[in-house]
C-alpha positions, 0 to 999 in steps of 0.5 A: 280215046279214053277222057278223064273225068275230074272232080268238079270242085279240082279244079283250081283258077289261080294254081297251075293245075297240072294232070296229077294234081287233078287226078289227087284232088279228084281222088281228095275230094271224092273220099271226103264227100264219102266220109270226114276224117284225117288226113292218115286216114284219107291217105290210106283210103285213097293209096296217096301219100300222106304229104299229097293228100295234106297238100291238096287238102291245104290248098283245098282249104284256103280255097274254102272249099274245105275245113279242118276242125279239132286239134292234131290230126284235125278232121277235114271236111268239105264247106258245100262251098264250090261246084256241084256234081250235076245228076242226071 
């Protein structure tokens, strides 16, 4: 049985963490680790729907893990808060 590996910040303490949400947040967080981009570019890069990407970006923003900069379209970046990946 293959165990799914999620991004360390995908699990939100005060939110209902279902598997599709954990997978979507993991994909969004991995994309934001590579580049800072607007929601449309993240959706295109990840293959997720724009509404799904924006929903999870707003959840991450409310917990201080992501922030938006500039006016519309806003560029999203990671803040550096939260758990870090363990490097071996």
